[in-house]
C-alpha positions in Angstrom: 97.4 24.2 106.9 94.7 22.3 105.3 91.7 20.6 106.1 91.6 21.0 110.1 93.8 24.1 109.9 92.4 26.7 108.0 94.5 29.7 108.0 95.2 33.5 106.5 98.6 33.1 104.3 100.1 36.5 102.9 101.7 36.5 99.6 104.3 39.2 99.2 103.6 41.4 96.4 105.7 40.5 93.4 105.8 36.6 94.3 104.8 34.1 92.3 102.2 31.7 93.7 99.7 29.1 92.6 98.0 26.2 95.1 97.0 22.7 94.6 93.9 20.7 96.7 95.3 17.6 98.0 91.4 16.6 99.4 88.6 14.8 97.7 86.6 17.6 99.1 86.1 21.1 97.6 88.8 24.3 99.0 87.7 27.3 99.6 90.3 29.9 98.2 89.9 33.9 99.1 92.0 36.4 97.7 92.2 40.1 99.0 94.1 42.2 97.2 95.6 45.6 98.2 93.5 46.9 95.1 91.0 47.1 92.7 92.1 45.1 89.2 92.0 47.3 86.6 91.8 45.4 83.2 92.8 48.0 80.9 96.3 48.7 83.2 96.9 45.3 84.9 100.0 45.7 87.3 100.8 41.7 87.1 102.4 39.2 84.9 101.4 35.3 84.8 102.9 32.5 84.6 101.9 29.3 82.6 101.6 26.7 85.9 103.1 24.3 83.6 106.5 26.8 82.9 109.3 24.5 82.7 111.3 27.3 84.6 109.3 26.5 87.5 109.8 22.6 87.6 106.9 21.6 89.8 104.9 18.5 89.2 101.0 19.7 89.8 99.9 16.2 89.2 98.1 14.8 92.2 98.3 11.1 93.7 96.4 9.5 96.2 97.5 9.9 99.7 
């Protein structure tokens, strides 16, 4: 998955996910959901990207 390897990634329902772009070029992220989002009755939960329970370093360092 990357600049020279565009792929389709399927994330199972209920799995927390996020992404970080490592390139200096813009990235295309396209979501295709299994249903129409209903703001009055959302079927999802959110976790802040910097939640300490995740323990992921989101800072980007030069390669």
